[in-house]
All heavy atoms as an XYZ file, in Angstrom:
962
protein
N      31.786    -46.287     40.399
C      31.830    -45.182     39.487
C      32.531    -44.016     40.140
O      33.196    -43.173     39.601
C      30.433    -44.827     39.074
C      30.303    -43.936     37.896
S      31.025    -44.745     36.453
C      29.834    -44.106     35.310
N      32.414    -43.800     41.512
C      32.943    -42.775     42.167
C      34.385    -42.790     42.186
O      35.049    -41.701     42.130
C      32.412    -42.852     43.561
C      32.667    -41.546     44.477
C      32.053    -41.788     45.782
N      32.136    -40.474     46.371
C      31.461    -40.151     47.579
N      30.737    -40.930     48.054
N      31.637    -38.848     47.991
N      35.042    -43.868     42.284
C      36.590    -44.034     42.302
C      37.067    -43.660     40.954
O      38.148    -42.968     40.880
C      36.962    -45.343     42.772
O      36.718    -46.350     41.759
N      36.310    -43.939     39.967
C      36.747    -43.590     38.510
C      36.740    -41.930     38.424
O      37.702    -41.400     37.866
C      35.765    -44.193     37.435
C      36.101    -45.649     37.466
C      36.186    -43.501     36.083
C      35.220    -46.446     36.600
N      35.709    -41.348     38.927
C      35.664    -39.857     38.875
C      36.891    -39.311     39.633
O      37.459    -38.357     39.351
C      34.289    -39.444     39.483
C      33.105    -39.752     38.609
O      33.332    -40.086     37.425
O      31.938    -39.715     39.151
N      37.090    -39.859     40.966
C      38.152    -39.391     41.733
C      39.522    -39.597     40.964
O      40.408    -38.740     41.194
C      38.268    -40.204     43.053
O      37.038    -39.918     43.837
N      39.711    -40.754     40.354
C      40.852    -41.059     39.671
C      41.189    -40.027     38.545
O      42.183    -39.452     38.279
C      40.971    -42.404     39.055
C      41.166    -43.439     40.182
O      41.606    -43.230     41.249
N      40.852    -44.708     39.825
N      40.129    -39.721     37.806
C      40.183    -38.737     36.680
C      40.490    -37.330     37.177
O      41.306    -36.636     36.668
C      38.900    -38.602     35.907
C      38.658    -39.878     35.038
C      37.259    -39.927     34.424
O      36.482    -38.887     34.563
O      36.899    -40.996     33.842
N      39.895    -36.960     38.528
C      40.196    -35.697     38.985
C      41.687    -35.523     39.538
O      42.337    -34.630     39.299
C      39.271    -35.590     40.126
C      39.384    -34.143     40.816
C      38.420    -33.861     41.986
C      38.577    -32.542     42.540
N      37.714    -32.302     43.770
N      42.190    -36.718     40.124
C      43.452    -36.675     40.617
C      44.501    -36.571     39.384
O      45.358    -35.838     39.395
C      43.766    -37.922     41.419
C      43.103    -37.796     42.755
C      45.303    -38.149     41.665
C      43.104    -39.216     43.587
N      44.187    -37.328     38.396
C      45.045    -37.270     37.204
C      45.073    -35.940     36.588
O      46.155    -35.412     36.131
C      44.697    -38.387     36.195
C      45.124    -39.687     36.601
O      46.105    -39.842     37.316
N      44.394    -40.714     36.223
N      43.848    -35.320     36.500
C      43.670    -33.924     35.899
C      44.530    -32.916     36.793
O      45.294    -32.098     36.199
C      42.361    -33.461     35.873
C      42.073    -32.162     35.244
C      40.769    -31.798     35.121
C      40.581    -30.411     34.485
N      39.027    -29.953     34.437
N      44.494    -32.986     38.100
C      45.104    -32.139     38.956
C      46.675    -32.341     38.887
O      47.402    -31.375     39.020
C      44.652    -32.225     40.424
C      43.191    -31.698     40.525
C      42.687    -31.847     41.964
O      43.333    -32.338     42.858
O      41.539    -31.518     42.111
N      47.126    -33.566     38.778
C      48.510    -33.910     38.681
C      49.064    -33.336     37.432
O      50.247    -32.802     37.433
C      48.751    -35.517     38.806
C      48.697    -35.961     40.210
C      48.864    -37.551     40.006
C      49.771    -35.541     41.090
N      48.371    -33.517     36.239
C      48.725    -32.933     35.054
C      48.950    -31.358     35.070
O      49.831    -30.826     34.595
C      47.749    -33.381     33.923
N      47.937    -30.740     35.767
C      48.009    -29.377     35.915
C      49.164    -28.951     36.796
O      49.903    -27.948     36.555
C      46.713    -28.840     36.604
C      45.595    -28.811     35.709
C      44.259    -28.367     36.444
O      44.085    -28.407     37.654
N      43.248    -27.986     35.651
N      49.490    -29.713     37.847
C      50.630    -29.486     38.698
C      51.955    -29.541     37.955
O      52.801    -28.692     38.106
C      50.567    -30.483     39.862
C      51.856    -30.458     40.750
C      52.090    -29.405     41.600
C      52.841    -31.569     40.576
C      53.354    -29.388     42.229
C      53.931    -31.547     41.351
C      54.249    -30.556     42.065
N      52.032    -30.706     37.124
C      53.282    -30.874     36.402
C      53.542    -29.749     35.352
O      54.520    -29.303     35.113
C      53.250    -32.137     35.683
C      53.464    -33.474     36.659
C      53.252    -34.710     35.849
C      54.730    -33.308     37.408
N      52.319    -29.254     34.831
C      52.410    -28.174     33.767
C      52.931    -26.881     34.474
O      53.735    -26.289     33.934
N      52.433    -26.731     35.647
C      52.857    -25.495     36.506
C      54.350    -25.493     36.873
O      55.077    -24.548     36.638
C      52.049    -25.246     37.739
O      50.730    -24.979     37.410
N      54.704    -26.769     37.192
C      56.127    -27.044     37.549
C      57.068    -26.888     36.443
O      58.071    -26.288     36.491
C      56.238    -28.402     38.151
C      57.550    -28.793     39.038
C      57.668    -27.712     40.193
C      57.339    -30.131     39.488
N      56.628    -27.275     35.253
C      57.322    -27.127     34.012
C      57.512    -25.787     33.520
O      58.405    -25.346     32.817
C      56.720    -28.038     32.908
C      57.094    -29.545     33.109
O      58.082    -29.883     33.681
N      56.242    -30.339     32.635
N      56.640    -24.817     34.132
C      56.710    -23.358     33.889
C      57.800    -22.796     34.732
O      58.521    -21.759     34.364
C      55.433    -22.740     33.979
C      54.360    -23.009     32.934
C      52.963    -22.391     33.225
C      54.678    -22.611     31.439
N      57.760    -23.255     35.930
C      58.737    -22.650     36.876
C      60.170    -23.189     36.845
O      61.101    -22.367     36.887
C      58.250    -22.952     38.394
C      56.849    -22.464     38.624
C      59.203    -22.582     39.441
C      56.168    -22.978     39.849
N      60.337    -24.433     36.496
C      61.820    -24.976     36.479
C      62.730    -24.357     35.444
O      63.869    -24.116     35.820
C      61.771    -26.437     36.341
C      61.189    -27.313     37.562
C      61.026    -28.738     37.356
C      62.046    -26.960     38.766
N      62.242    -24.080     34.206
C      63.206    -23.536     33.333
C      63.672    -22.155     33.831
O      64.987    -21.770     33.601
C      62.376    -23.392     32.014
C      61.277    -24.450     32.159
C      61.045    -24.541     33.636
N      62.838    -21.322     34.374
C      63.196    -20.027     34.873
C      64.264    -20.214     35.984
O      65.281    -19.499     36.051
C      62.002    -19.276     35.294
C      62.298    -17.847     35.787
C      62.980    -16.982     34.724
N      63.236    -15.655     35.382
C      64.200    -14.790     34.857
N      64.819    -15.082     33.945
N      64.334    -13.654     35.574
N      63.882    -21.203     36.906
C      64.874    -21.500     37.962
C      66.250    -21.837     37.460
O      67.176    -21.318     37.973
C      64.349    -22.496     38.893
C      65.162    -22.815     39.979
C      65.349    -22.106     41.137
C      65.815    -24.079     39.986
C      66.219    -22.358     42.203
C      66.700    -24.478     41.116
C      66.872    -23.593     42.174
N      66.286    -22.687     36.499
C      67.613    -23.187     35.902
C      68.292    -22.077     35.243
O      69.547    -21.913     35.355
C      67.223    -24.421     34.972
C      66.785    -25.624     35.679
C      66.443    -26.591     34.549
C      67.849    -26.178     36.574
N      67.538    -21.248     34.562
C      68.118    -20.048     33.836
C      68.675    -19.186     34.875
O      69.967    -18.711     34.715
C      67.106    -19.319     33.139
C      67.454    -17.950     32.444
C      66.339    -17.224     31.781
O      65.260    -17.818     31.596
O      66.562    -16.070     31.656
N      68.040    -18.934     35.954
C      68.630    -17.992     36.951
C      69.815    -18.600     37.733
O      70.843    -17.924     38.054
C      67.592    -17.530     37.908
C      66.460    -16.588     37.423
C      65.411    -16.515     38.507
C      67.073    -15.286     37.017
N      69.661    -19.967     38.012
C      70.803    -20.513     38.735
C      71.999    -20.698     37.804
O      73.149    -20.856     38.562
C      70.419    -21.983     39.213
O      70.007    -22.768     38.040
N      71.938    -20.601     36.600
C      73.145    -20.628     35.863
C      73.822    -19.414     35.727
O      75.159    -19.373     35.335
C      72.855    -21.293     34.408
C      72.387    -22.771     34.322
C      72.104    -23.140     32.942
C      71.707    -24.551     32.959
N      71.267    -25.080     31.646
N      73.198    -18.307     35.982
C      73.783    -16.900     35.900
C      74.891    -16.820     36.975
O      74.705    -17.136     38.108
C      72.791    -15.934     35.903
C      71.836    -15.759     34.710
C      70.859    -14.765     34.823
C      71.246    -13.525     34.255
N      70.199    -12.400     34.194
N      75.993    -16.229     36.649
C      77.042    -15.931     37.617
C      76.749    -14.714     38.438
O      77.124    -14.686     39.687
C      78.440    -15.884     37.032
O      78.483    -14.925     35.993
N      76.030    -13.787     37.920
C      75.774    -12.496     38.611
C      74.227    -12.231     38.468
O      73.710    -12.364     37.198
C      76.606    -11.330     38.074
C      76.178    -10.015     38.768
C      78.124    -11.620     38.156
N      73.692    -11.981     39.516
C      72.096    -11.678     39.472
C      71.946    -10.371     40.010
O      72.523     -9.936     41.017
C      71.381    -12.733     40.456
C      71.521    -14.240     40.123
C      70.818    -15.102     41.120
C      70.775    -14.403     38.749
N      70.868     -9.632     39.499
C      70.546     -8.388     40.026
C      69.680     -8.625     41.180
O      69.277     -9.647     41.430
C      70.022     -7.447     38.877
C      68.663     -7.986     38.282
O      67.782     -8.499     38.983
N      68.469     -7.668     36.978
N      69.263     -7.474     41.808
C      68.449     -7.608     42.969
C      67.123     -8.347     42.695
O      66.589     -9.189     43.560
C      68.213     -6.272     43.660
C      69.420     -5.747     44.364
O      70.464     -6.596     44.635
O      69.578     -4.541     44.651
N      66.516     -8.018     41.626
C      65.123     -8.517     41.317
C      65.232    -10.003     41.053
O      64.393    -10.898     41.363
C      64.592     -7.857     40.038
C      63.190     -8.215     39.719
C      62.772     -7.483     38.426
O      62.715     -6.217     38.523
O      62.302     -8.121     37.548
N      66.283    -10.427     40.345
C      66.627    -11.836     40.080
C      66.944    -12.582     41.310
O      66.584    -13.814     41.496
C      67.766    -12.013     39.013
C      67.323    -11.473     37.582
C      68.529    -11.382     36.623
O      69.693    -11.168     37.181
O      68.302    -11.662     35.518
N      67.687    -12.041     42.214
C      68.024    -12.691     43.549
C      66.628    -12.942     44.248
O      66.607    -14.018     44.822
C      68.997    -11.724     44.385
C      70.419    -11.740     43.961
C      71.141    -10.839     44.822
C      72.607    -10.665     44.205
N      73.480     -9.771     44.971
N      65.923    -11.993     44.231
C      64.501    -12.100     45.038
C      63.747    -13.240     44.219
O      63.207    -14.114     44.894
C      63.775    -10.789     44.982
C      62.381    -10.863     45.612
C      62.268    -10.990     47.062
C      61.291    -11.095     44.877
C      61.112    -11.081     47.649
C      60.007    -11.181     45.533
C      59.928    -11.201     46.958
N      63.708    -13.194     42.980
C      62.959    -14.251     42.208
C      63.428    -15.590     42.475
O      62.646    -16.556     42.735
C      62.958    -13.775     40.786
C      62.145    -14.835     39.809
C      62.195    -14.472     38.391
O      63.027    -13.615     37.986
O      61.473    -15.138     37.723
N      64.845    -15.789     42.482
C      65.267    -17.077     42.546
C      65.113    -17.585     43.981
O      64.808    -18.781     44.362
C      66.836    -17.287     42.187
C      67.229    -18.703     41.916
C      67.779    -16.461     43.143
C      68.490    -19.034     41.382
N      65.109    -16.655     44.982
C      64.759    -16.968     46.397
C      63.412    -17.477     46.562
O      63.174    -18.480     47.319
N      62.531    -16.751     45.979
C      61.110    -17.244     46.122
C      60.893    -18.615     45.411
O      60.248    -19.322     45.961
C      60.212    -16.099     45.370
C      60.152    -14.729     46.129
C      59.339    -15.003     47.412
O      58.194    -15.561     47.285
O      59.826    -14.558     48.387
N      61.464    -18.718     44.219
C      61.314    -19.980     43.516
C      61.869    -21.156     44.339
O      61.236    -22.189     44.611
C      62.013    -20.018     42.243
C      61.219    -18.997     41.296
C      62.074    -21.388     41.477
C      61.984    -18.813     39.913
N      63.242    -20.984     44.967
C      63.829    -22.014     45.817
C      62.869    -22.248     47.022
O      62.708    -23.477     47.418
C      65.134    -21.499     46.387
C      66.099    -21.571     45.250
C      67.545    -21.049     45.794
O      67.588    -20.205     46.752
O      68.557    -21.508     45.173
N      62.376    -21.161     47.701
C      61.623    -21.453     48.785
C      60.314    -22.265     48.432
O      59.898    -23.168     49.223
C      61.078    -20.003     49.396
C      60.125    -20.050     50.473
N      60.472    -20.405     51.753
C      58.832    -19.895     50.579
C      59.533    -20.467     52.538
N      58.367    -20.173     51.847
N      59.631    -21.845     47.265
C      58.506    -22.700     46.935
C      58.846    -24.161     46.458
O      58.168    -25.021     46.865
C      57.815    -21.961     45.689
C      57.026    -20.636     46.090
O      56.575    -20.564     47.252
N      57.012    -19.708     45.211
N      59.982    -24.266     45.805
C      60.299    -25.711     45.468
C      60.559    -26.470     46.737
O      60.340    -27.682     46.655
C      61.503    -25.646     44.502
C      61.281    -25.177     43.076
C      62.538    -24.912     42.281
C      60.235    -25.956     42.353
N      61.299    -25.963     47.730
C      61.483    -26.690     48.928
C      60.122    -27.172     49.570
O      60.047    -28.200     50.031
C      62.415    -25.868     49.881
C      63.812    -25.731     49.330
C      62.450    -26.463     51.198
C      64.684    -24.688     50.055
N      59.167    -26.166     49.547
C      57.909    -26.563     50.159
C      57.171    -27.648     49.300
O      56.587    -28.556     49.765
N      57.223    -27.505     47.989
C      56.613    -28.633     47.098
C      57.229    -29.994     47.282
O      56.563    -30.926     47.402
C      56.784    -28.064     45.590
C      55.871    -26.860     45.338
C      56.490    -29.153     44.635
C      56.052    -26.073     44.003
N      58.616    -29.841     47.398
C      59.383    -31.183     47.606
C      58.886    -31.743     48.931
O      58.673    -32.990     48.934
C      60.852    -30.839     47.642
C      61.618    -32.184     47.647
O      61.390    -33.049     46.712
N      62.643    -32.194     48.541
N      58.768    -31.101     49.962
C      58.354    -31.566     51.272
C      56.920    -32.206     51.085
O      56.661    -33.348     51.689
C      58.356    -30.517     52.334
N      56.048    -31.497     50.467
C      54.599    -31.978     50.360
C      54.615    -33.263     49.484
O      53.890    -34.167     49.750
C      53.774    -30.933     49.627
C      53.357    -29.709     50.630
C      52.655    -28.813     50.020
C      52.439    -27.580     50.945
N      51.731    -26.416     50.338
N      55.460    -33.309     48.380
C      55.535    -34.482     47.576
C      56.115    -35.716     48.394
O      55.506    -36.718     48.270
C      56.384    -34.299     46.342
C      55.782    -33.313     45.366
C      56.763    -35.486     45.622
C      56.572    -32.805     44.226
N      57.054    -35.463     49.106
C      57.597    -36.497     50.029
C      56.529    -36.949     51.077
O      56.436    -38.235     51.255
C      58.853    -36.022     50.828
O      59.907    -35.749     49.957
N      55.801    -36.091     51.604
C      54.799    -36.431     52.569
C      53.690    -37.198     51.855
O      53.265    -38.358     52.421
C      54.118    -35.162     53.132
C      53.007    -35.434     54.207
C      52.436    -34.156     54.639
O      53.198    -33.093     54.825
O      51.341    -34.134     55.086
N      53.252    -36.878     50.596
C      52.279    -37.630     49.889
C      52.774    -39.003     49.526
O      52.124    -40.020     49.651
C      51.961    -36.965     48.603
C      51.040    -35.763     48.797
C      50.989    -35.019     47.440
C      49.638    -36.124     49.171
N      54.066    -38.998     49.185
C      54.581    -40.393     48.687
C      54.697    -41.405     49.973
O      54.317    -42.539     49.930
C      56.057    -40.219     48.229
C      56.640    -41.531     47.696
C      58.132    -41.437     47.261
C      58.633    -42.645     46.835
N      58.444    -43.857     47.659
N      55.110    -40.831     51.136
C      55.173    -41.529     52.356
C      53.678    -42.097     52.634
O      53.564    -43.144     53.017
C      55.752    -40.888     53.465
C      57.249    -40.792     53.446
O      57.863    -41.532     52.713
N      57.771    -39.728     54.059
N      52.652    -41.271     52.608
C      51.347    -41.610     52.886
C      50.881    -42.833     51.984
O      50.213    -43.702     52.433
C      50.387    -40.452     52.809
O      50.642    -39.460     53.721
N      51.218    -42.583     50.649
C      50.792    -43.635     49.781
C      51.589    -44.988     50.033
O      50.960    -46.001     49.937
C      51.089    -43.224     48.264
C      50.127    -42.171     47.644
C      50.657    -41.664     46.314
C      48.775    -42.819     47.473
N      52.774    -44.877     50.280
C      53.601    -46.028     50.549
C      53.050    -46.811     51.737
O      52.896    -48.053     51.699
C      55.059    -45.741     50.861
C      55.771    -45.297     49.632
O      55.297    -45.612     48.463
O      56.927    -44.844     49.773
N      52.708    -46.049     52.767
C      52.193    -46.627     54.035
C      50.742    -47.311     53.773
O      50.566    -48.440     54.194
C      52.052    -45.713     55.182
C      53.412    -45.271     55.663
N      53.901    -45.804     56.909
C      54.434    -44.610     55.171
C      55.025    -45.411     57.096
N      55.440    -44.505     56.123
N      49.966    -46.586     53.132
C      48.593    -47.140     52.745
C      48.714    -48.387     51.818
O      48.064    -49.384     52.155
C      47.822    -46.089     52.098
N      49.578    -48.311     50.816
C      49.694    -49.490     49.976
C      50.268    -50.687     50.742
O      49.870    -51.892     50.517
C      50.510    -49.158     48.708
C      49.889    -48.240     47.771
C      50.694    -47.702     46.711
C      48.583    -48.867     47.104
N      51.321    -50.369     51.577
C      51.905    -51.513     52.330
C      50.934    -52.111     53.244
O      50.831    -53.333     53.389
C      53.189    -50.968     52.983
C      53.896    -51.921     53.850
C      54.637    -52.897     53.161
C      53.744    -52.184     55.246
C      55.349    -53.955     53.879
C      54.410    -53.122     55.907
C      55.232    -54.004     55.295
O      55.877    -55.004     56.028
N      50.170    -51.254     53.969
C      49.102    -51.801     54.810
C      48.156    -52.633     54.023
O      47.739    -53.798     54.547
N      47.675    -52.284     52.945
C      46.686    -52.944     52.145
C      47.303    -54.290     51.738
O      46.656    -55.333     51.777
C      46.304    -52.221     50.921
C      45.443    -52.951     49.875
N      44.082    -53.266     50.236
C      45.673    -53.550     48.726
C      43.628    -53.894     49.123
N      44.512    -54.118     48.330
N      48.497    -54.430     51.272
C      49.215    -55.570     50.874
C      49.339    -56.543     51.974
O      49.094    -57.753     51.873
C      50.602    -55.287     50.167
C      51.398    -56.605     49.919
C      50.335    -54.503     48.828
N      49.724    -56.020     53.162
C      49.885    -56.940     54.335
C      48.615    -57.554     54.733
O      48.409    -58.649     54.954
C      50.384    -56.078     55.594
C      51.888    -55.743     55.342
C      50.254    -56.854     56.837
C      52.849    -56.829     55.637
N      47.516    -56.703     54.682
C      46.206    -57.178     54.968
C      45.818    -58.241     53.873
O      45.225    -59.297     54.364
C      45.217    -55.970     54.888
C      43.804    -56.426     55.341
O      43.584    -57.091     56.405
O      42.724    -56.236     54.586
N      45.980    -58.106     52.715
C      45.735    -59.143     51.602
C      46.464    -60.354     51.921
O      45.993    -61.553     51.821
C      46.075    -58.504     50.296
O      45.268    -57.313     50.050
C      45.724    -59.505     49.155
N      47.719    -60.207     52.157
C      48.571    -61.380     52.470
C      48.056    -62.229     53.586
O      47.944    -63.401     53.379
C      49.984    -60.901     52.851
C      50.960    -61.907     53.292
C      51.721    -62.807     52.379
C      51.225    -62.215     54.686
C      52.593    -63.681     52.691
C      52.105    -63.195     55.060
C      52.710    -63.927     54.159
O      53.670    -64.955     54.458
N      47.601    -61.654     54.685
C      47.131    -62.463     55.834
C      45.700    -62.956     55.488
O      45.296    -64.098     55.976
C      47.196    -61.683     57.116
C      48.475    -61.556     57.701
C      49.371    -60.521     57.624
C      49.054    -62.831     58.202
C      50.694    -60.456     58.064
C      50.474    -62.779     58.633
C      51.144    -61.548     58.689
O      52.494    -61.673     59.033
N      44.936    -62.294     54.745
C      43.623    -62.796     54.325
C      43.813    -64.094     53.457
O      43.097    -65.022     53.581
C      42.864    -61.679     53.637
C      42.205    -60.772     54.459
C      41.355    -59.798     53.763
C      40.721    -58.746     54.703
N      40.119    -57.705     53.908
N      44.778    -64.013     52.499
C      45.051    -65.123     51.720
C      45.511    -66.259     52.419
O      45.212    -67.502     52.278
C      46.097    -64.744     50.536
C      45.578    -63.839     49.464
C      46.756    -63.329     48.581
C      44.422    -64.449     48.625
N      46.397    -66.004     53.491
C      46.924    -67.103     54.344
C      45.825    -67.661     55.053
O      45.776    -68.969     55.178
C      48.057    -66.512     55.198
C      48.849    -67.432     55.947
C      49.910    -66.768     56.772
C      50.808    -67.789     57.490
N      51.887    -67.049     58.132
N      44.934    -66.902     55.626
C      43.841    -67.613     56.354
C      42.927    -68.424     55.467
O      42.468    -69.459     55.836
C      43.039    -66.357     57.054
C      43.625    -65.806     58.230
O      44.543    -66.337     58.756
O      43.163    -64.696     58.662
N      42.665    -67.872     54.214
C      41.888    -68.681     53.243
C      42.601    -70.017     52.986
O      41.900    -70.906     52.807
C      41.656    -67.916     52.021
C      40.612    -66.738     52.207
C      40.440    -65.901     50.884
O      40.678    -66.429     49.848
O      40.185    -64.686     51.010
N      43.891    -70.025     52.801
C      44.669    -71.219     52.479
C      44.446    -72.120     53.663
O      44.441    -73.309     53.518
C      46.060    -70.938     52.218
C      46.678    -71.406     50.936
S      48.287    -70.953     50.651
C      49.138    -71.418     52.022
N      44.624    -71.602     54.923
C      44.594    -72.481     56.103
C      43.198    -73.170     56.154
O      43.086    -74.188     56.771
C      44.840    -71.664     57.339
C      46.317    -71.313     57.535
C      46.576    -70.562     58.804
C      47.990    -70.195     58.981
N      48.270    -69.520     60.236
N      42.144    -72.438     55.644
C      40.838    -72.947     55.767
C      40.479    -73.906     54.634
O      39.371    -74.341     54.384
C      39.854    -71.845     55.678
C      39.905    -70.994     57.095
O      40.233    -71.522     58.057
N      39.460    -69.758     56.974
N      41.581    -74.223     53.811
C      41.401    -75.248     52.808
C      41.118    -74.735     51.365
O      40.802    -75.486     50.521
N      41.166    -73.469     51.087
C      40.873    -72.874     49.787
C      42.182    -72.865     49.005
O      42.994    -72.127     49.190
C      40.379    -71.444     49.833
C      39.910    -70.904     48.632
O      40.107    -71.507     47.547
O      39.204    -69.914     48.619
N      42.348    -73.925     48.279
C      43.565    -74.108     47.343
C      43.680    -73.170     46.196
O      44.675    -72.971     45.635
C      43.521    -75.645     46.923
C      43.878    -76.587     48.009
O      44.474    -76.124     49.064
O      43.544    -77.708     47.885
N      42.552    -72.444     45.914
C      42.555    -71.564     44.774
C      43.430    -70.368     45.038
O      43.803    -69.631     44.142
C      41.147    -71.037     44.458
C      40.238    -72.191     43.861
C      38.793    -71.648     43.665
N      38.407    -71.301     45.065
C      37.291    -70.470     45.280
N      36.555    -70.143     44.280
N      36.866    -70.218     46.448
N      43.732    -69.993     46.231
C      44.406    -68.818     46.523
C      45.886    -69.108     46.721
O      46.731    -68.279     46.943
C      43.976    -68.147     47.891
C      42.413    -67.785     47.805
C      44.104    -69.078     49.020
N      46.247    -70.315     46.525
C      47.764    -70.842     46.664
C      48.667    -69.888     45.869
O      49.715    -69.460     46.356
C      47.873    -72.302     46.538
C      49.302    -72.781     46.665
C      49.741    -72.564     48.146
C      49.372    -74.197     46.261
N      48.300    -69.837     44.549
C      49.286    -69.070     43.594
C      49.266    -67.703     43.928
O      50.320    -67.032     43.993
C      48.735    -69.231     42.244
C      48.959    -70.589     41.506
C      48.308    -70.623     40.122
C      50.425    -70.886     41.435
N      48.166    -67.029     44.375
C      48.276    -65.599     44.735
C      49.105    -65.437     46.075
O      49.791    -64.562     46.138
C      46.806    -65.102     45.044
C      46.010    -64.893     43.936
C      44.564    -64.340     44.257
C      43.718    -64.331     43.063
N      42.418    -63.810     43.538
N      48.992    -66.302     46.930
C      49.660    -66.373     48.160
C      51.205    -66.535     47.874
O      51.957    -65.712     48.529
C      49.102    -67.350     49.213
C      50.033    -67.572     50.364
C      49.887    -66.702     51.456
C      50.979    -68.609     50.550
C      50.600    -66.685     52.622
C      51.695    -68.711     51.702
C      51.551    -67.747     52.745
O      52.330    -67.903     53.816
N      51.471    -67.439     47.170
C      52.951    -67.732     46.769
C      53.636    -66.510     46.158
O      54.720    -66.088     46.445
C      53.124    -69.041     46.027
C      52.839    -70.310     46.828
C      53.706    -70.501     48.018
O      54.936    -69.994     47.960
O      53.365    -71.071     49.001
N      52.831    -65.885     45.275
C      53.264    -64.711     44.503
C      53.558    -63.652     45.489
O      54.638    -62.915     45.495
C      52.232    -64.301     43.477
C      52.693    -63.070     42.691
N      53.795    -63.061     41.770
C      52.267    -61.874     42.736
C      53.822    -61.800     41.323
N      52.918    -61.083     41.899
N      52.530    -63.363     46.455
C      52.693    -62.219     47.360
C      53.869    -62.529     48.328
O      54.653    -61.708     48.646
C      51.417    -62.073     48.084
C      50.987    -60.779     48.780
C      51.385    -59.643     47.687
C      49.753    -60.697     49.072
N      53.987    -63.850     48.792
C      55.048    -64.247     49.586
C      56.389    -63.931     48.963
O      57.383    -63.355     49.707
C      54.886    -65.713     50.011
C      55.904    -66.130     51.056
C      55.664    -67.548     51.402
C      56.716    -68.075     52.469
N      56.352    -69.470     52.855
N      56.557    -64.260     47.665
C      57.831    -64.073     47.021
C      58.186    -62.593     46.910
O      59.289    -62.160     47.006
C      57.937    -64.749     45.686
O      57.055    -64.105     44.742
N      57.099    -61.804     46.707
C      57.229    -60.306     46.610
C      57.756    -59.678     48.012
O      58.570    -58.911     47.990
C      55.991    -59.663     46.116
C      55.652    -59.849     44.610
C      56.751    -59.282     43.785
C      56.447    -59.624     42.330
N      57.557    -59.175     41.501
N      57.175    -60.259     48.992
C      57.515    -59.774     50.334
C      58.986    -60.179     50.549
O      59.794    -59.342     51.130
C      56.800    -60.405     51.419
C      55.471    -59.677     51.766
C      54.343    -60.374     51.999
C      55.401    -58.342     51.779
C      53.111    -59.667     52.340
C      54.326    -57.638     52.042
C      53.114    -58.274     52.369
N      59.478    -61.359     50.293
C      60.838    -61.821     50.379
C      61.732    -60.884     49.588
O      62.666    -60.488     50.175
C      60.977    -63.254     49.989
O      60.194    -64.073     50.707
C      62.390    -63.820     50.225
N      61.357    -60.658     48.390
C      62.099    -59.749     47.527
C      62.278    -58.398     48.205
O      63.307    -57.740     48.238
C      61.422    -59.643     46.191
C      62.235    -59.003     45.146
C      61.462    -58.978     43.900
O      60.981    -60.127     43.459
O      61.263    -57.902     43.274
N      61.135    -57.914     48.644
C      61.092    -56.522     49.308
C      62.020    -56.419     50.485
O      62.723    -55.508     50.795
C      59.625    -56.220     49.760
C      59.567    -54.822     50.460
C      59.588    -53.678     49.671
C      59.206    -54.821     51.723
C      59.491    -52.474     50.308
C      59.058    -53.614     52.416
C      59.305    -52.439     51.704
N      61.937    -57.542     51.359
C      62.738    -57.566     52.636
C      64.369    -57.425     52.323
O      65.045    -57.002     53.219
C      62.378    -58.741     53.470
C      61.172    -58.744     54.029
C      60.745    -60.082     54.855
C      60.947    -57.631     55.099
N      64.639    -57.919     51.228
C      66.185    -57.942     50.917
C      66.556    -56.757     50.203
O      67.784    -56.602     49.668
C      66.558    -59.281     50.253
C      66.405    -60.461     51.195
C      65.483    -61.249     51.346
C      67.393    -60.556     52.260
C      65.416    -62.328     52.162
C      67.349    -61.575     53.139
C      66.329    -62.437     53.146
N      65.646    -55.816     49.807
C      66.123    -54.687     49.192
C      66.821    -53.768     50.057
O      66.558    -53.749     51.266
C      64.806    -53.887     48.553
C      64.218    -54.544     47.373
C      62.986    -53.751     46.841
O      62.561    -52.809     47.565
N      62.422    -54.148     45.743
N      67.812    -52.877     49.478
C      68.515    -52.108     50.321
C      67.753    -50.906     50.950
O      68.098    -50.323     51.877
C      69.723    -51.611     49.619
C      70.820    -52.696     49.311
C      72.007    -52.160     48.548
O      72.176    -50.920     48.726
O      72.581    -52.912     47.926
N      66.654    -50.525     50.213
C      65.912    -49.267     50.585
C      64.833    -49.676     51.507
O      63.811    -48.873     51.616
C      65.475    -48.519     49.383
C      64.457    -49.467     48.524
O      64.153    -50.590     48.783
N      63.848    -48.756     47.486
N      64.806    -50.795     52.197
C      63.778    -51.225     53.146
C      63.603    -50.174     54.254
O      62.545    -49.759     54.680
C      63.888    -52.605     53.685
C      63.020    -53.150     54.799
C      61.591    -53.152     54.048
C      63.428    -54.437     55.175
N      64.785    -49.905     54.868
C      64.692    -48.975     56.055
C      65.056    -47.508     55.603
O      65.945    -47.187     54.941
C      65.799    -49.325     57.132
C      65.498    -50.823     57.490
C      65.834    -48.364     58.208
C      66.525    -51.352     58.395
N      64.096    -46.632     55.998
C      64.247    -45.194     55.642
C      64.951    -44.582     57.001
O      64.180    -44.456     57.977
C      62.975    -44.597     55.463
C      62.995    -43.093     54.951
O      64.142    -42.499     55.131
N      62.024    -42.536     54.502
N      66.076    -44.177     56.878
C      66.866    -43.613     58.099
C      66.468    -42.193     58.424
O      66.972    -41.650     59.390
C      68.293    -43.745     57.825
C      68.835    -45.100     57.702
C      69.092    -45.717     56.542
C      68.918    -46.148     58.728
N      69.456    -47.147     56.727
C      69.296    -47.287     58.100
C      68.750    -46.106     60.131
C      69.580    -48.429     58.854
C      69.003    -47.209     60.860
C      69.505    -48.455     60.248
N      65.623    -41.545     57.754
C      65.213    -40.100     58.015
C      64.490    -40.028     59.247
O      63.458    -40.611     59.535
C      64.532    -39.520     56.809
C      65.582    -39.292     55.671
O      66.811    -39.213     55.947
N      65.055    -39.319     54.530
């Protein structure tokens, strides 16, 4: 029950975040399309850019954390299934084969290595 409450809270906060972002982006686009900005608009677009850069960095950090956590969980599951199979549990064979094919597919994707 606790994870359901956490999921609902996260989804609510993400919806609020996206709502706030959808309020900021149109103004940013409006200002960025203007060829001449007055001092107040220059300050405003500078503040928006600064905030968007910070938001982008935080989103990247969150995505990397999620990717690493999920990858670790999948690797753990893969080896648990492999051990169960070695111990003679044939029921896990389909799960193991499916996960193995996904790993193979993942290894040959071009975005496997993040050069940053």
